[in-house]
C-alpha positions in Angstrom: 18.2 -4.0 -44.5 21.9 -5.0 -45.5 22.6 -6.2 -48.3 26.0 -8.0 -48.9 27.7 -6.6 -51.4 29.2 -8.1 -54.8 31.5 -11.2 -55.2 32.3 -14.9 -54.9 31.1 -16.6 -52.0 31.1 -20.4 -50.8 28.7 -21.8 -52.9 26.4 -24.6 -51.3 28.2 -26.8 -48.2 30.3 -29.3 -49.8 29.8 -28.0 -53.4 33.8 -27.1 -53.9 32.8 -24.0 -55.3 31.7 -20.3 -54.9 28.7 -18.7 -56.9 28.6 -14.8 -57.5 26.4 -12.6 -55.9 25.6 -9.6 -58.1 24.9 -7.3 -55.0 20.8 -8.4 -55.2 20.3 -11.8 -55.7 22.2 -15.1 -56.9 23.0 -16.0 -60.4 24.0 -18.8 -62.2 27.7 -17.7 -62.2 30.2 -20.9 -60.5 34.1 -21.2 -59.9 35.9 -23.9 -57.8 36.9 -23.3 -54.3 40.9 -21.3 -54.7 42.5 -23.4 -51.7 43.5 -22.6 -48.7 47.7 -20.9 -49.3 49.1 -22.3 -46.1 51.8 -20.1 -46.8 50.0 -17.2 -45.1 48.7 -19.2 -42.4 51.8 -20.3 -41.6 52.8 -15.9 -41.4 49.7 -15.1 -38.8 50.8 -17.8 -36.5 54.3 -16.7 -36.5 52.7 -13.5 -35.4 50.6 -14.7 -33.1 53.9 -17.1 -31.0 55.9 -13.7 -31.7 53.7 -11.4 -30.5 53.1 -13.3 -27.7 56.5 -14.3 -26.4 57.2 -10.7 -26.3 54.1 -9.7 -24.3 54.2 -12.7 -21.8 57.0 -11.5 -19.6 55.1 -7.3 -20.4 51.7 -8.7 -18.8 52.8 -11.5 -16.6 53.6 -8.0 -14.0 50.3 -6.8 -14.4 48.0 -10.3 -13.8 50.1 -11.3 -11.2 49.9 -7.5 -9.0 
């Protein structure tokens, strides 16, 4: 049976908090969930856009043929 590693996990849906899992069971320790880093999401969007722009002209001949 696979067990999740100890760490902070999203608590019940809509709670806005995280709960500590000690590797065996859930504890009473909670903390507010940290907001997502919008800069990180933006960086990935830029990387994906660049890959698509660069790869499309290289892949089109393969897909057409």
